N, C-alpha and C positions, 0 to 999 in steps of 0.2 A: 207679524207684520214685515213685510219686504219692499225694498225700493229695488226696481227693475231698471237696468240701464239699456241703452239702445242696442248694445251688442247682443244681450241676453235676450230681447224681445225679437229682433230680427232673426237670430238663429232658432228660436222658438218657433216663430211664424213660418219660415221657410223650410222647416223639416230638415235643416242641416243635419250632420251627422250627431250632433250634441241636441237636436232638437226635443227627443223623447225624454233625456235626462232634465232639460231645462224645463219642459212643461211640468214635470213632477216636482220641480222646485218652486214652481209658481202657484202652490196650492194653498196661499194665504192672501190676506188683505194686501193687494198691490198698491204702491204709491210711486210716483215719479215726479220730477219737476217737469213744468210744462213745456220745456226745451225737448222733451222726448217726442212731442208730436211733430215738431219740425224736422227733427232728425231722421225720423221714420220716413215722413212725407219726401224728404230730400233723398233718402236712400232709394225709395221706390222709383221716383223721377229719374235719378240718375241711372239705375238699372236699365229702366224703358229706354232712354235716350241712348245708351251704350248697346242697346239690343241684346241685353242679357236677359230681359223679360219683355214678353209681349204687353201691349197695352191692357189687355184683358188679365193677364197676370199681375201685373203691376196694381189694377184696380182691385183685384182679388186680394192681394197682399194687404192693401190700404183697408179695405173692408174688414178683413180679419183682425187687423190691428184695432180698428175702431171698436170692434165688439170686445176687446179685451176689458174686463172690469178693473180699470186704474183710476185711481184718484189723483188728480193732477194738483199740483201745489207750485205757486209762483217762485221763481227764481231771485227775485229781487231782494228778500229778507236776507238772504245768505252771502250778498255782495262782497262784504267785508271779509268773511271767512274764505270766500272763493278766492279773494285777492291774496289772502294770508298764505294760502297754499300754492301760489304761483310758480315757486321753484322747483315743486315736484308734480304739480297735476296741471293739465289743462283746465281752463275755465269749464269746460263742458264736463270733464269727469268729476271736477271739484263739486259742481252743483249736486250731483247724484250723491256723493260722499257727505256733503254738509246735510242735505236732506236725511239721508238716513242716520246721521249723528244727532239731528235735532229730533228724529222720531223715536231714536233707540231701536233702529230697525236694521236688518240684515239687508246688505247690497248684494244682489244677484246679477253677474256678469259672465262675460266669456272673455273679457280682456285680462290676461294674466299678467300683463305689465302693471295693469291698474291694481289688480289684486295684491301684487308684492309691494307697490307703491303705498298702499293704505294699510299695510300690516299694523295692527294695533289700534287703528282709529275707530273702524266699525267693524262688526262681524261680516264676512264675507263667504258667499257661495260662489265659488269659481267653477264653472263647468267647462 
């Protein structure tokens, strides 16, 4: 069981240099806080408006993302934990960590700063 964060899913889908290694790490039941949907859609929109992706490329990225079998869970049950970690983690990052902790899952990320910040809280695959 793994919780996948936005950095990992974007890199896996955009075939960035880490893409192949990430896709190999996502070979398990995948979970994410429901905020992942907004983060990925915002990324695709921003890249399209910055002219880094065409409209067709952005739509393809979104379609590929929507096809990934991820079980989404709400963030609100973790509000208190997210707030407790405010000195070390953004609310977004804390949501992924709190979900992983609650599920007893491994967090998959490409955010090395996040991986260092949560050392000892949950198992991490940092690619």
